[in-house]
C-alpha positions as CSV (number, residue, x, y, z in Angstrom):
1,M,48.2,9.7,83.7
2,K,47.9,8.6,80.2
3,R,51.8,9.6,79.9
4,K,52.4,8.1,82.8
5,I,51.1,4.7,81.8
6,F,52.7,5.0,78.0
7,Y,56.3,5.3,79.8
8,I,55.5,2.6,82.2
9,F,54.7,0.6,79.5
10,I,58.1,1.4,77.9
11,F,59.9,0.9,81.4
12,A,58.0,-2.5,82.0
13,V,58.6,-3.9,78.4
14,S,62.7,-2.5,78.5
15,M,62.8,-4.2,81.5
16,A,61.1,-7.5,80.1
17,Y,63.9,-7.5,77.4
18,F,66.7,-7.5,79.9
19,E,65.1,-10.1,82.0
20,S,64.4,-12.3,78.9
21,S,67.7,-11.8,77.5
22,V,69.3,-13.4,80.9
23,V,67.4,-16.1,81.0
24,V,68.5,-16.7,77.5
25,Y,72.3,-16.7,78.5
26,L,71.3,-18.9,81.6
27,R,69.8,-21.4,79.5
28,Q,72.5,-21.2,77.0
29,L,74.3,-22.5,79.6
30,Y,72.7,-24.7,81.5
31,Y,69.9,-26.1,79.0
32,P,71.7,-25.4,75.6
33,E,69.5,-28.7,74.3
34,G,66.6,-26.7,75.6
35,F,64.7,-25.7,78.6
36,A,62.8,-28.7,80.5
37,F,62.2,-30.1,83.6
38,P,63.6,-31.4,85.8
39,I,66.0,-28.6,86.5
40,K,69.5,-28.8,86.5
41,Q,71.6,-28.2,89.6
42,I,73.5,-24.9,89.4
43,P,76.3,-24.0,91.9
44,T,75.6,-22.9,95.3
45,K,77.3,-18.9,94.4
46,M,75.2,-18.8,91.2
47,A,71.8,-20.1,92.5
48,I,72.5,-16.9,95.3
49,I,73.1,-14.4,92.4
50,E,69.9,-15.6,90.9
51,L,67.7,-15.5,93.8
52,G,68.9,-12.0,94.4
53,R,68.3,-11.0,90.4
54,E,64.5,-12.3,91.1
55,A,64.2,-10.3,94.6
56,S,65.8,-7.4,92.9
57,T,63.4,-7.2,90.0
58,I,60.1,-7.4,92.1
59,L,61.9,-4.4,94.2
60,M,62.5,-2.3,91.4
61,L,58.8,-3.1,90.3
62,I,57.6,-1.8,93.7
63,A,59.9,1.4,93.7
64,L,58.7,2.3,90.4
65,G,54.8,2.2,91.5
66,V,56.0,4.1,94.8
67,I,57.6,6.8,92.5
68,A,55.0,7.1,89.8
69,G,51.6,7.1,92.1
70,K,50.9,9.7,94.7
71,N,48.4,7.8,97.0
72,F,48.0,4.2,97.6
73,W,45.6,3.2,95.1
74,Q,48.1,5.1,92.0
75,R,51.2,2.9,93.5
76,F,49.3,-0.1,93.5
77,S,47.7,0.3,90.2
78,Y,51.3,1.4,88.6
79,F,52.8,-1.7,90.1
80,M,50.3,-3.9,89.2
81,I,50.5,-2.4,85.4
82,T,54.4,-2.5,85.5
83,F,53.9,-6.3,86.9
84,G,51.7,-7.3,84.1
85,V,53.3,-5.7,81.5
86,W,56.7,-6.8,82.3
87,D,55.3,-10.5,82.7
88,I,53.5,-10.9,79.1
89,F,56.5,-9.2,77.2
90,Y,58.9,-11.2,79.2
91,Y,57.3,-14.3,77.4
92,I,57.2,-12.4,73.9
93,W,60.7,-11.7,73.7
94,L,61.5,-15.5,74.5
95,K,59.4,-16.3,71.9
96,I,61.2,-13.8,69.4
97,F,64.6,-14.7,70.9
98,I,64.9,-18.6,71.1
99,D,61.2,-19.3,69.8
100,W,60.2,-20.6,73.2
101,P,57.5,-21.5,74.7
102,C,56.4,-24.0,72.2
103,H,52.8,-23.4,73.1
104,L,50.8,-21.8,75.9
105,L,50.5,-24.8,78.1
106,T,54.3,-25.2,78.1
107,L,55.6,-25.4,81.8
108,D,57.8,-23.1,83.1
109,L,60.0,-22.7,86.2
110,L,58.1,-18.9,86.8
111,F,60.0,-18.0,90.1
112,L,62.2,-19.1,92.9
113,I,61.5,-17.4,95.9
114,P,60.9,-19.0,98.6
115,L,60.5,-22.4,96.5
116,P,60.4,-23.1,92.8
117,W,57.2,-21.6,91.3
118,S,56.3,-24.0,88.2
119,G,52.9,-23.6,85.8
120,P,51.9,-23.6,82.5
121,V,52.7,-20.3,80.7
122,L,49.1,-19.4,80.4
123,S,48.5,-19.0,83.8
124,P,51.0,-16.3,84.7
125,I,49.8,-14.2,81.7
126,I,46.0,-14.2,82.5
127,V,47.1,-13.3,86.0
128,S,49.0,-10.4,84.6
129,L,46.4,-9.1,82.2
130,S,43.9,-9.1,84.8
131,L,46.6,-6.7,87.2
132,V,46.7,-4.5,83.9
133,I,43.5,-4.4,83.5
134,A,42.4,-3.6,87.2
135,G,45.5,-1.1,87.6
136,I,44.3,0.6,84.6
137,I,40.4,0.7,85.7
138,I,41.4,1.9,89.3
139,L,43.5,4.5,87.8
140,I,40.6,5.9,85.8
141,I,38.4,5.5,88.8
142,D,40.9,7.7,91.1
143,N,41.4,10.5,88.3
144,K,37.9,11.1,88.4
145,G,37.8,11.5,92.1
146,Y,35.9,8.9,93.5
147,V,36.6,7.1,96.7
148,I,38.2,3.4,96.8
149,A,37.1,1.5,99.6
150,V,37.9,-2.1,100.4
151,T,36.8,-3.5,103.4
152,K,38.8,-5.7,105.6
153,K,36.3,-9.2,104.8
154,E,37.0,-8.4,100.8
155,W,40.8,-7.9,101.6
156,V,40.5,-11.1,103.5
157,F,39.1,-12.8,100.2
158,I,41.5,-11.1,98.1
159,F,44.4,-12.8,99.9
160,I,42.7,-16.2,99.8
161,G,42.4,-15.7,96.2
162,A,45.9,-14.6,95.7
163,A,46.8,-17.7,98.1
164,L,45.2,-20.2,95.9
165,I,47.0,-19.1,92.9
166,L,50.3,-19.2,94.5
167,F,49.3,-22.5,95.7
168,T,49.2,-23.3,92.6
169,Y,52.7,-22.7,91.6
170,L,54.2,-23.7,94.8
171,K,52.5,-27.1,95.7
172,D,55.4,-29.2,93.8
173,G,58.3,-26.8,95.1
174,I,60.0,-29.2,97.0
175,I,59.4,-31.7,94.2
176,V,61.3,-29.4,91.6
177,M,64.0,-28.5,94.3
178,K,64.8,-31.8,94.8
179,G,64.9,-32.8,90.8
180,G,61.1,-33.8,89.8
181,V,59.2,-33.0,87.6
182,P,56.1,-31.0,88.5
183,R,52.5,-32.9,88.7
184,E,49.5,-32.0,86.9
185,Y,48.8,-27.9,86.9
186,N,45.8,-27.4,88.9
187,W,43.7,-25.4,86.8
188,F,40.5,-25.6,88.9
189,I,41.9,-24.5,92.1
190,F,43.7,-21.4,90.0
191,A,40.2,-20.9,88.5
192,I,38.9,-20.7,92.0
193,G,41.4,-18.0,93.1
194,E,41.1,-15.6,90.1
195,L,37.6,-15.8,89.9
196,I,37.4,-14.4,93.5
197,G,39.5,-11.5,92.7
198,I,37.4,-10.8,89.6
199,L,34.2,-10.9,91.9
200,I,35.6,-8.6,94.8
201,F,36.9,-6.3,91.8
202,I,33.4,-5.9,90.0
203,K,31.8,-5.8,93.5
204,N,33.9,-2.7,94.5
205,L,33.4,-1.1,90.9
206,F,29.3,-1.5,91.1
207,K,30.1,-0.1,94.4
208,I,31.8,3.0,93.5
209,I,29.7,3.1,90.6
210,M,26.0,3.0,92.7
211,K,27.6,5.5,95.7
212,R,29.3,7.8,92.9
213,E,30.9,9.7,96.0
214,K,34.0,11.5,95.3
215,I,36.6,12.8,97.3
């Protein structure tokens, strides 16, 4: 498990390098004075290629998780770890390459599918750290042979928490797409979504520890 995590870490850091280098090229072409909202309209062909690149990135992360894991929780955990490390190092490489972002509250264009996502850099970093930590803990629990069982009700709350976080990114998607500037980021809704996920995770962790039920 440790060896897999190590190589997944190497893969995610390397993938982040490629991702950030592409963004450096795009910004040099379309934002030579430095990236800022409102976003510039790019040719339709380039926009389609960019959407495909982003979709391909997520598919690559999912595929790696599927290959690395032997069951659902392992695959899900490896995906979370890869996604989190990739996202964090994406910003680390951008900082090294072009000294951006200026600070953690700098607004960024996070994703483009199905609408433009926008938010301060700190927000996806918090999510990514949560995913990495949760993924490693789940792998440790699974490796020890403990049963991981999430109820339907808990899954509903997990989806609600994720939906709240996604809402904070997508709420100004149409505004951004039409050439506007995102409104103030809703940290309150983000915190609720993040807290829901953390509480459900901790609840299940204690449930596993108390039952100590092994496969």
